[in-house]
Z-matrix of the N, CA and C atoms (Angstrom, degrees):
N
C 1 1.456
C 2 1.531 1 110.55
N 3 1.344 2 116.86 1 -46.14
C 4 1.463 3 120.34 2 179.79
C 5 1.522 4 110.65 3 -60.33
N 6 1.334 5 116.75 4 -38.63
C 7 1.461 6 120.47 5 179.01
C 8 1.517 7 112.18 6 -61.96
N 9 1.329 8 117.08 7 -39.16
C 10 1.461 9 121.55 8 178.57
C 11 1.526 10 110.18 9 -66.05
N 12 1.347 11 116.42 10 -44.11
C 13 1.463 12 119.79 11 178.67
C 14 1.516 13 111.13 12 -62.91
N 15 1.332 14 116.67 13 -42.21
C 16 1.456 15 120.51 14 -179.91
C 17 1.527 16 110.16 15 -63.49
N 18 1.336 17 116.58 16 -43.48
C 19 1.461 18 120.31 17 178.71
C 20 1.527 19 110.60 18 -61.88
N 21 1.335 20 117.49 19 -42.98
C 22 1.466 21 120.87 20 178.21
C 23 1.515 22 110.69 21 -62.92
N 24 1.335 23 117.14 22 -42.69
C 25 1.464 24 120.87 23 178.67
C 26 1.518 25 110.55 24 -62.98
N 27 1.335 26 116.78 25 -41.75
C 28 1.460 27 119.90 26 179.07
C 29 1.527 28 110.40 27 -62.50
N 30 1.327 29 117.45 28 -40.19
C 31 1.462 30 120.97 29 179.26
C 32 1.522 31 110.68 30 -65.58
N 33 1.337 32 117.27 31 -43.12
C 34 1.460 33 120.50 32 178.40
C 35 1.517 34 109.68 33 -63.47
N 36 1.331 35 117.24 34 -43.76
C 37 1.458 36 121.20 35 178.41
C 38 1.521 37 110.04 36 -60.08
N 39 1.316 38 117.19 37 -41.72
C 40 1.465 39 121.59 38 177.69
C 41 1.524 40 110.02 39 -59.88
N 42 1.338 41 115.97 40 -46.22
C 43 1.461 42 119.90 41 -178.90
C 44 1.522 43 111.81 42 -64.57
N 45 1.328 44 117.34 43 -34.82
C 46 1.460 45 120.45 44 179.91
C 47 1.520 46 110.53 45 -70.98
N 48 1.330 47 117.38 46 -37.04
C 49 1.461 48 119.71 47 -175.05
C 50 1.525 49 112.96 48 -87.05
N 51 1.312 50 117.77 49 -7.24
C 52 1.461 51 121.19 50 179.69
C 53 1.518 52 110.22 51 -128.48
N 54 1.275 53 114.50 52 157.36
C 55 1.457 54 120.80 53 179.70
C 56 1.527 55 106.99 54 -121.50
N 57 1.328 56 116.46 55 132.75
C 58 1.461 57 120.07 56 -177.10
C 59 1.527 58 110.20 57 -97.86
N 60 1.310 59 116.09 58 120.02
C 61 1.462 60 121.49 59 178.97
C 62 1.522 61 108.02 60 -127.99
N 63 1.343 62 115.64 61 118.82
C 64 1.468 63 121.62 62 179.36
C 65 1.522 64 112.48 63 49.90
N 66 1.333 65 115.36 64 44.14
C 67 1.453 66 119.39 65 176.03
C 68 1.515 67 114.94 66 80.68
N 69 1.322 68 118.62 67 -5.77
C 70 1.463 69 121.23 68 179.47
C 71 1.518 70 108.76 69 -105.88
N 72 1.308 71 115.81 70 141.66
C 73 1.462 72 120.16 71 175.78
C 74 1.522 73 108.12 72 -88.13
N 75 1.311 74 115.88 73 124.44
C 76 1.456 75 121.53 74 -179.91
C 77 1.523 76 107.53 75 -122.26
N 78 1.314 77 117.13 76 125.96
C 79 1.461 78 120.77 77 -178.68
C 80 1.531 79 109.51 78 -71.36
N 81 1.326 80 115.36 79 129.42
C 82 1.459 81 119.49 80 176.49
C 83 1.522 82 109.53 81 -71.47
N 84 1.317 83 116.73 82 141.17
C 85 1.456 84 120.30 83 -178.59
C 86 1.514 85 111.40 84 -68.05
N 87 1.314 86 117.90 85 -38.69
C 88 1.456 87 121.59 86 176.11
C 89 1.514 88 108.59 87 -160.61
N 90 1.308 89 115.61 88 162.17
C 91 1.456 90 120.88 89 -179.93
C 92 1.519 91 109.45 90 -66.08
N 93 1.318 92 116.12 91 132.40
C 94 1.457 93 120.25 92 179.97
C 95 1.523 94 109.33 93 -82.27
N 96 1.339 95 117.78 94 133.88
C 97 1.459 96 119.78 95 175.44
C 98 1.523 97 110.90 96 -67.09
N 99 1.315 98 114.60 97 162.57
C 100 1.458 99 119.39 98 178.45
C 101 1.519 100 110.73 99 -61.83
N 102 1.293 101 114.60 100 144.83
C 103 1.462 102 118.72 101 172.12
C 104 1.528 103 106.84 102 -80.47
N 105 1.297 104 116.82 103 145.02
C 106 1.455 105 118.22 104 -176.91
C 107 1.518 106 112.15 105 -128.60
N 108 1.324 107 114.07 106 155.41
C 109 1.461 108 121.94 107 173.76
C 110 1.523 109 108.92 108 -107.11
N 111 1.316 110 116.34 109 16.68
C 112 1.457 111 121.06 110 -173.13
C 113 1.521 112 113.65 111 -58.54
N 114 1.305 113 117.50 112 -45.92
C 115 1.468 114 119.83 113 -174.99
C 116 1.523 115 110.82 114 -58.95
N 117 1.327 116 115.75 115 -48.65
C 118 1.466 117 120.85 116 -179.00
C 119 1.530 118 110.68 117 -58.93
N 120 1.325 119 116.83 118 -48.06
C 121 1.462 120 120.93 119 -177.52
C 122 1.531 121 110.84 120 -68.49
N 123 1.324 122 117.12 121 -39.71
C 124 1.471 123 120.88 122 178.79
C 125 1.526 124 110.45 123 -61.45
N 126 1.339 125 116.40 124 -44.60
C 127 1.464 126 120.09 125 179.21
C 128 1.528 127 111.54 126 -65.48
N 129 1.336 128 117.27 127 -38.17
C 130 1.467 129 120.72 128 176.61
C 131 1.524 130 110.96 129 -61.75
N 132 1.337 131 115.87 130 -33.98
C 133 1.470 132 120.89 131 179.11
C 134 1.527 133 111.84 132 -78.72
N 135 1.326 134 117.36 133 -8.45
C 136 1.455 135 121.37 134 178.82
C 137 1.519 136 113.74 135 74.04
N 138 1.334 137 116.83 136 29.83
C 139 1.462 138 121.58 137 -178.92
C 140 1.522 139 110.99 138 -109.20
N 141 1.328 140 115.53 139 147.20
C 142 1.463 141 119.98 140 171.21
C 143 1.521 142 107.90 141 -86.44
N 144 1.325 143 116.31 142 166.68
C 145 1.464 144 119.82 143 175.91
C 146 1.522 145 110.62 144 -59.28
N 147 1.316 146 117.30 145 -42.17
C 148 1.471 147 121.54 146 -179.73
C 149 1.523 148 111.77 147 -62.53
N 150 1.332 149 116.81 148 -42.63
C 151 1.468 150 120.43 149 -179.71
C 152 1.521 151 111.37 150 -64.41
N 153 1.323 152 116.94 151 -46.30
C 154 1.462 153 119.91 152 -179.85
C 155 1.522 154 110.77 153 -66.56
N 156 1.315 155 117.02 154 -40.86
C 157 1.468 156 120.47 155 178.16
C 158 1.522 157 110.26 156 -58.82
N 159 1.324 158 117.33 157 -43.57
C 160 1.461 159 121.33 158 -179.88
C 161 1.533 160 110.49 159 -64.50
N 162 1.338 161 117.66 160 -39.58
C 163 1.467 162 121.51 161 179.45
C 164 1.526 163 112.54 162 -61.95
N 165 1.327 164 116.69 163 -34.53
C 166 1.473 165 119.96 164 -176.26
C 167 1.523 166 113.11 165 -101.07
N 168 1.335 167 117.15 166 1.34
C 169 1.461 168 120.38 167 175.64
C 170 1.514 169 114.52 168 80.43
N 171 1.322 170 116.92 169 34.87
C 172 1.464 171 121.83 170 177.77
C 173 1.521 172 109.56 171 -119.61
N 174 1.318 173 115.94 172 162.24
C 175 1.459 174 119.24 173 168.65
C 176 1.523 175 107.23 174 -77.29
N 177 1.325 176 116.36 175 158.22
C 178 1.463 177 119.20 176 178.24
C 179 1.522 178 110.63 177 -61.25
N 180 1.331 179 116.75 178 -38.59
C 181 1.469 180 120.36 179 -179.53
C 182 1.527 181 111.14 180 -62.81
N 183 1.332 182 116.92 181 -42.57
C 184 1.473 183 119.91 182 178.93
C 185 1.522 184 110.69 183 -63.62
N 186 1.331 185 116.10 184 -44.95
C 187 1.458 186 119.30 185 179.19
C 188 1.529 187 111.12 186 -62.54
N 189 1.318 188 116.77 187 -43.00
C 190 1.467 189 121.02 188 -179.75
C 191 1.522 190 110.86 189 -59.27
N 192 1.331 191 117.58 190 -41.71
C 193 1.466 192 120.73 191 177.97
C 194 1.520 193 111.80 192 -62.01
N 195 1.324 194 117.33 193 -36.88
C 196 1.466 195 120.73 194 177.52
C 197 1.528 196 109.64 195 -69.15
N 198 1.326 197 116.57 196 -47.49
C 199 1.467 198 120.75 197 -177.77
C 200 1.524 199 112.14 198 -61.32
N 201 1.315 200 116.96 199 -39.09
C 202 1.465 201 120.68 200 -179.42
C 203 1.522 202 112.83 201 -80.13
N 204 1.334 203 117.47 202 -5.92
C 205 1.455 204 120.71 203 178.91
C 206 1.508 205 114.06 204 83.29
N 207 1.333 206 117.56 205 14.01
C 208 1.462 207 120.15 206 178.25
C 209 1.519 208 112.03 207 -79.62
N 210 1.328 209 116.81 208 -26.20
C 211 1.466 210 122.51 209 179.64
C 212 1.516 211 109.25 210 -134.64
N 213 1.334 212 115.77 211 150.07
C 214 1.454 213 121.17 212 173.80
C 215 1.522 214 108.75 213 -95.69
N 216 1.334 215 118.02 214 136.32
C 217 1.463 216 119.78 215 178.54
C 218 1.520 217 110.88 216 -77.44
N 219 1.321 218 116.34 217 156.78
C 220 1.461 219 119.65 218 170.91
C 221 1.529 220 107.08 219 -69.32
N 222 1.317 221 116.44 220 166.97
C 223 1.464 222 119.96 221 179.11
C 224 1.524 223 109.78 222 -60.91
N 225 1.326 224 116.51 223 -44.06
C 226 1.462 225 120.22 224 179.79
C 227 1.518 226 112.53 225 -60.69
N 228 1.322 227 116.40 226 -43.46
C 229 1.468 228 120.68 227 178.99
C 230 1.524 229 110.58 228 -64.97
N 231 1.323 230 117.44 229 -42.64
C 232 1.467 231 121.01 230 178.79
C 233 1.526 232 110.42 231 -60.63
N 234 1.327 233 116.97 232 -41.32
C 235 1.464 234 120.36 233 179.07
C 236 1.528 235 111.61 234 -67.19
N 237 1.335 236 117.52 235 -39.55
C 238 1.473 237 120.62 236 177.91
C 239 1.532 238 110.92 237 -64.03
N 240 1.323 239 116.53 238 -40.87
C 241 1.470 240 120.27 239 178.09
C 242 1.530 241 109.88 240 -63.68
N 243 1.329 242 116.75 241 -44.80
C 244 1.467 243 120.82 242 -179.92
C 245 1.528 244 110.78 243 -61.27
N 246 1.339 245 116.94 244 -43.25
C 247 1.468 246 120.23 245 178.39
C 248 1.526 247 111.28 246 -62.96
N 249 1.332 248 116.66 247 -43.10
C 250 1.467 249 120.55 248 -178.85
C 251 1.528 250 111.23 249 -62.98
N 252 1.321 251 116.75 250 -33.23
C 253 1.466 252 121.37 251 -179.46
C 254 1.527 253 112.39 252 -92.76
N 255 1.350 254 116.05 253 -2.72
C 256 1.462 255 122.03 254 -179.59
C 257 1.531 256 111.71 255 56.05
N 258 1.311 257 115.52 256 44.49
C 259 1.465 258 122.66 257 179.78
C 260 1.526 259 109.02 258 -132.71
N 261 1.334 260 118.10 259 154.29
C 262 1.469 261 119.84 260 174.22
C 263 1.527 262 110.10 261 -68.23
N 264 1.312 263 115.72 262 143.08
C 265 1.465 264 120.36 263 -177.42
C 266 1.527 265 111.13 264 -60.18
N 267 1.331 266 117.33 265 -31.89
C 268 1.467 267 121.34 266 -179.69
C 269 1.520 268 111.84 267 -64.23
N 270 1.320 269 116.78 268 -28.62
C 271 1.464 270 120.24 269 179.20
C 272 1.528 271 111.13 270 -72.71
N 273 1.323 272 115.91 271 -31.87
C 274 1.461 273 120.58 272 -174.96
C 275 1.516 274 113.67 273 -86.24
N 276 1.329 275 116.21 274 -34.11
C 277 1.461 276 120.29 275 -174.11
C 278 1.516 277 109.86 276 -126.67
N 279 1.322 278 116.25 277 128.58
C 280 1.461 279 121.55 278 176.67
C 281 1.513 280 107.97 279 -136.95
N 282 1.321 281 115.81 280 130.37
C 283 1.464 282 119.75 281 177.36
C 284 1.513 283 107.64 282 -110.85
N 285 1.295 284 116.90 283 92.63
C 286 1.459 285 122.57 284 -179.10
C 287 1.516 286 110.86 285 -119.02
N 288 1.319 287 115.52 286 39.28
C 289 1.458 288 119.55 287 178.03
C 290 1.524 289 109.22 288 -69.32
N 291 1.330 290 119.36 289 161.65
C 292 1.462 291 121.89 290 -179.68
C 293 1.524 292 112.95 291 -54.76
N 294 1.327 293 118.22 292 -34.06
C 295 1.461 294 120.66 293 -179.46
C 296 1.520 295 110.61 294 -63.42
N 297 1.323 296 117.91 295 -40.57
C 298 1.454 297 121.42 296 178.89
C 299 1.513 298 109.66 297 -67.30
N 300 1.312 299 118.28 298 -40.77
C 301 1.452 300 121.48 299 177.75
C 302 1.527 301 110.53 300 -60.66
N 303 1.348 302 118.01 301 -41.34
C 304 1.460 303 121.44 302 178.92
C 305 1.519 304 111.05 303 -61.42
N 306 1.330 305 117.84 304 -43.20
C 307 1.460 306 121.32 305 -179.76
C 308 1.517 307 109.95 306 -66.24
N 309 1.337 308 118.20 307 -41.02
C 310 1.460 309 120.70 308 177.34
C 311 1.525 310 110.41 309 -61.75
N 312 1.327 311 117.63 310 -44.12
C 313 1.463 312 121.66 311 179.53
C 314 1.515 313 110.63 312 -63.52
N 315 1.321 314 116.89 313 -42.43
C 316 1.463 315 121.57 314 179.36
C 317 1.520 316 110.01 315 -61.68
N 318 1.324 317 116.98 316 -40.66
C 319 1.463 318 120.83 317 178.79
C 320 1.512 319 111.45 318 -63.47
N 321 1.323 320 117.68 319 -41.17
C 322 1.468 321 121.07 320 177.74
C 323 1.523 322 110.77 321 -64.14
N 324 1.322 323 116.63 322 -42.61
C 325 1.465 324 120.52 323 -179.69
C 326 1.522 325 110.45 324 -64.53
N 327 1.326 326 117.66 325 -38.86
C 328 1.464 327 120.76 326 -179.41
C 329 1.521 328 110.43 327 -67.71
N 330 1.348 329 118.51 328 -36.80
C 331 1.467 330 120.84 329 178.95
C 332 1.524 331 111.15 330 -68.52
N 333 1.332 332 117.07 331 -32.21
C 334 1.461 333 121.20 332 179.88
C 335 1.522 334 111.88 333 -80.35
N 336 1.329 335 116.18 334 -7.53
C 337 1.454 336 119.39 335 178.95
C 338 1.504 337 113.64 336 91.81
N 339 1.308 338 118.43 337 11.53
C 340 1.457 339 121.11 338 -176.45
C 341 1.443 340 110.98 339 -115.34
């Protein structure tokens, strides 16, 4: 049983660290940050980057890096941003990179027995 779990974990790890394009495995250069809807929602709320950063306790530069997708926020920071914008955190942050899709697909295949 442990061997099966280890093999499954190794396969998931492989899928996370590689990206499949046209049947070929291509190593990703680096992990892609989450894509965000922050800019759109922030503008709808009528806030500047500086104002929102101050509300959540960040520097403007740190907030800008999160909004542009250069950095991923911590869970606490993501929740503070969501509260400040009065939106669910799921609406603001989505991680749908190819690596996540591979893990989701692998999970479905494992549940089906394949």
